[in-house]
C-alpha positions, -999 to 999 in steps of 0.1 A, spaced: -607 -43 -340 -623 -42 -306 -611 -34 -271 -608 -63 -246 -597 -68 -211 -573 -96 -201 -561 -107 -167 -526 -122 -164 -506 -135 -135 -468 -130 -135 -440 -130 -111 -410 -106 -110 -384 -96 -85 -386 -60 -72 -357 -46 -52 -371 -25 -24 -351 6 -13 -341 -13 19 -327 -42 -1 -309 -19 -25 -293 -2 4 -283 -35 20 -266 -46 -13 -248 -13 -16 -235 -13 20 -223 -49 16 -199 -41 -13 -184 -10 4 -150 -11 21 -146 0 57 -134 35 45 -163 38 21 -188 26 47 -176 53 72 -181 79 44 -216 66 37 -224 68 74 -211 104 77 -233 114 48 -263 97 63 -257 113 97 -256 148 80 -289 141 62 -308 123 89 -309 138 124 -327 107 138 -295 87 138 -263 94 157 -231 76 167 -231 57 200 -193 58 205 -191 96 212 -183 104 249 -208 128 264 -194 162 272 -184 166 309 -201 193 330 -177 222 337 -168 227 374 -181 260 389 -168 271 422 -195 270 449 -217 247 430 -230 219 452 -222 184 440 -199 196 413 -164 183 410 -136 190 386 -140 172 354 -115 146 346 -101 138 312 -116 106 298 -93 78 289 -85 73 253 -104 46 235 -84 18 218 -92 33 184 -78 67 195 -47 51 209 -42 32 177 -45 64 156 -21 83 179 4 55 176 1 55 138 6 93 137 36 90 160 51 63 139 54 88 110 42 66 81 62 75 50 87 98 69 101 69 88 121 57 57 139 90 54 146 92 92 158 56 93 181 62 64 198 91 82 200 71 113 219 43 95 246 67 85 234 79 51 240 116 62 272 110 81 257 101 115 284 91 139 265 68 162 231 55 173 204 81 178 193 89 213 161 103 226 172 139 223 142 161 213 163 185 192 176 156 171 141 143 166 129 178 155 158 182 131 151 147 116 114 156 111 123 189 95 148 172 71 122 145 62 96 172 54 120 191 30 113 186 -7 140 179 -31 137 213 -48 138 231 -15 169 211 -6 186 221 -38 175 257 -37 190 261 -2 223 249 -15 221 272 -45 216 301 -21 251 294 -6 270 292 -39 290 321 -54 275 320 -88 267 348 -111 231 359 -114 230 344 -149 242 310 -138 221 311 -107 189 317 -127 197 289 -151 204 265 -122 171 274 -105 154 268 -139 169 233 -140 159 226 -104 123 232 -114 127 208 -144 138 177 -125 113 150 -114 107 136 -80 134 110 -84 160 137 -92 163 130 -129 163 156 -157 139 138 -180 139 165 -207 170 171 -229 188 204 -228 179 210 -264 142 208 -254 146 231 -224 165 258 -243 135 271 -262 116 276 -230 141 303 -218 134 340 -226 148 351 -259 160 385 -247 187 369 -225 202 350 -255 209 319 -235 229 292 -254 232 255 -249 266 258 -233 251 281 -206 226 253 -197 254 227 -197 274 248 -172 243 252 -150 238 215 -152 273 208 -140 268 231 -111 236 213 -102 251 178 -105 277 188 -79 250 193 -53 237 169 -27 223 142 -30 250 127 -53 235 117 -87 209 144 -88 201 160 -122 212 129 -141 198 123 -175 200 85 -174 205 58 -148 241 52 -161 249 89 -156 232 89 -121 254 60 -110 285 75 -126 280 108 -107 278 89 -74 310 70 -82 329 101 -92 318 116 -58 337 88 -41 374 85 -35 395 69 -63 400 32 -58 405 2 -82 370 -10 -74 356 25 -80 374 28 -113 362 -6 -125 327 2 -115 328 35 -132 339 18 -165 311 -7 -162 283 19 -157 297 42 -184 304 16 -211 287 -17 -202 256 -9 -183 234 -29 -207 256 -60 -202 254 -55 -164 216 -53 -166 216 -85 -186 241 -101 -161 264 -110 -190 294 -112 -168 315 -131 -193 314 -103 -219 321 -77 -192 352 -96 -180 364 -101 -216 359 -64 -224 376 -50 -193 401 -78 -186 391 -82 -149 389 -113 -127 358 -127 -110 368 -112 -77 374 -78 -91 341 -79 -110 323 -91 -79 336 -62 -58 327 -37 -85 293 -52 -88 287 -49 -50 298 -13 -51 273 -5 -79 245 -23 -60 252 0 -30 244 31 -50 210 48 -51 194 49 -86 167 73 -73 186 100 -53 155 122 -50 132 96 -36 143 102 0 127 136 -2 94 124 -16 64 123 6 48 89 9 11 86 14 8 57 38 -26 41 41 -35 19 70 -58 -11 66 -84 -16 93 -93 -53 92 -129 -62 94 -124 -95 112 -97 -109 135 -87 -146 134 -74 -163 166 -67 -199 176 -86 -210 207 -83 -246 219 -69 -259 186 -97 -242 167 -94 -211 145 -122 -187 153 -132 -153 137 -145 -122 155 -155 -88 142 -130 -61 148 -145 -35 172 -125 -7 156 -141 -14 122 -177 -16 135 -195 18 138 -218 21 168 -250 37 157 -283 45 175 -315 64 172 -314 99 186 -334 98 218 -344 135 217 -360 134 183 -375 100 189 -391 113 221 -405 143 202 -420 120 175 -435 98 202 -450 128 219 -466 140 187 -481 106 181 -495 103 217 -510 138 213 -527 129 181 -507 153 161 -501 146 124 -470 127 114 -441 149 104 -411 142 82 -394 128 113 -415 96 110 -400 87 76 -365 96 88 -370 74 118 -379 45 96 -349 52 73 -325 53 103 -338 20 116 -333 4 82 -298 18 79 -288 5 113 -302 -29 105 -285 -31 72 -251 -21 87 -255 -48 113 -265 -73 86 -235 -64 66 -211 -73 95 -230 -104 103 -226 -116 67 -189 -107 67 -185 -127 99 -203 -158 85 -183 -158 53 -150 -152 71 -157 -182 95 -166 -204 65 -133 -194 48 -113 -201 79 -129 -235 83 -120 -244 47 -84 -231 50 -74 -244 84 -42 -259 69 -31 -225 57 -34 -210 92 -14 -239 106 13 -244 80 13 -213 57 8 -207 19 21 -241 8 -9 -257 25 -35 -234 9 -63 -255 -7 -83 -246 -38 -115 -227 -30 -142 -211 -51 -169 -186 -43 -196 -211 -52 -184 -235 -25 -189 -208 2 -222 -197 -13 -236 -232 -13 -224 -238 23 -240 -206 36 -271 -206 14 -262 -173 -2 -258 -162 -38 -224 -163 -54 -225 -125 -62 -231 -119 -25 -199 -138 -16 -181 -118 -43 -193 -85 -27 -184 -96 8 -149 -107 -1 -140 -76 -20 -120 -49 0 -127 -67 32 -97 -77 52 -88 -104 78 -62 -100 105 -45 -133 112 -13 -144 130 3 -147 95 -6 -112 84 -35 -92 70 -52 -106 39 -81 -96 17 -108 -122 19 -104 -128 -19 -69 -140 -12 -82 -173 0 -99 -181 -33 -80 -192 -64 -76 -216 -92 -61 -250 -90 -42 -277 -109 -46 -315 -106 -21 -337 -90 -9 -371 -101 -27 -387 -71 -60 -373 -83 -61 -344 -58 -59 -306 -64 -33 -280 -55 -41 -243 -53 -23 -217 -73 -13 -200 -41 4 -231 -29 23 -235 -62 35 -199 -60 47 -205 -25 66 -235 -37 82 -216 -65 92 -189 -41 108 -215 -18 127 -232 -47 140 -199 -60 150 -188 -25 170 -220 -19 186 -222 -54 223 -218 -62 226 -183 -75 255 -194 -97 233 -220 -113 197 -207 -109 167 -229 -117 150 -224 -151 112 -225 -154 115 -259 -170 136 -272 -141 111 -258 -116 82 -276 -135 103 -308 -134 108 -305 -96 71 -299 -90 63 -328 -113 85 -351 -91 63 -340 -62 31 -350 -80 21 -315 -92 19 -313 -130 24 -277 -141 34 -265 -175 65 -244 -180 44 -214 -192 23 -216 -161 55 -215 -140 67 -185 -159 33 -168 -153 34 -175 -115 70 -164 -113 63 -131 -130 33 -126 -106 58 -130 -77 81 -104 -93 109 -130 -96 133 -122 -124 141 -148 -151 169 -173 -148 194 -151 -166 187 -121 -143 191 -142 -112 226 -155 -120 254 -141 -99 291 -140 -105 
């Protein structure tokens, strides 16, 4: 063996740090992008936000040329945030429920500040706090009070007691010699509290507790018999067996069914805090002179710039012949970052406009006019890679006159039509929703019948495909859509 030298030529793709950063920023959502920007701002002093108002100079008496500082007007982004905070998010559902009479309101709410404050306080109260405040007003013995408080801590957020009393009994201290009957008595005390139906161990018991809390009427009694004895038949909408078992007429069963539907199967949900998340669209679509155009949302675009102070110091060092410090590399990184952020939004805008051009019929006529579209079609049109289109359309949102949609919403599979064309899955789902919405609830359409109707319109879809689309739309099966 001997040592030799060989010269070979080869090509390979190397991802530079700038390109890696560009790809990473492209796949981030707006929220994740802002988090990435905040992290970069804390690590690199050469970059700063350009949308921060400069601090006003304080007014000093006797100072020449000075004037009292005025408060700057709120930016549109700040106004939007304030409006969202004032709207209340998840607390609105509880306040609206009280306003509609759920708590015995006697009339429309006015603009009284005290009432608003009380509503906000009520909406911020947890279910356990609400029950504990009622427990404090009862005339129970210390033994029953402690057991009731123990059960209050055992219920879930919906107000249900998910553990059986047999499972809860061993958790109590042995020295007090509690028995199962003691827990049952405490449970009865708790089930008499507000909201009605709390501390139920099943959905049937929850509904029964609410019916018992009402005044006795024939409709109430029939509804009580249904939820106690035939809740499974009611869930299956087997009205024939219910009428045969209880000997009631269609009108009586219909009124009892309406009464049951008016009950709340989750009595504790009104006290749960809802984490409302707001979507900031990346692009806005508007119609201008019969054309649909896209524009970047200013509220989603961060305004970044190079820090002038540090850039001036670096320039001064260079002009004085001083050695380059760490600021030089940080300046280059800041320039790359700003360029990559700008390139990210430019790519999103290009892809969004291409999608709008392909889906003009959707913006004019709605979901039924959605045409089939693939990532490859947009990639070939824009000269980009298909993976780039996938990154751009993930967690990026478009605000349109028809609502806010993720860019991926406009892509989907298709089926062939009799005429040789194609129909998108979105359009088929919209047609299914329309057919079910217009059906006779006494004789609802089966999946096979829906497939037959679509076939008459030239859209050949299998029954199993109809069932899959129907389930994706959260539409119950034909038996569960049947009314009395």
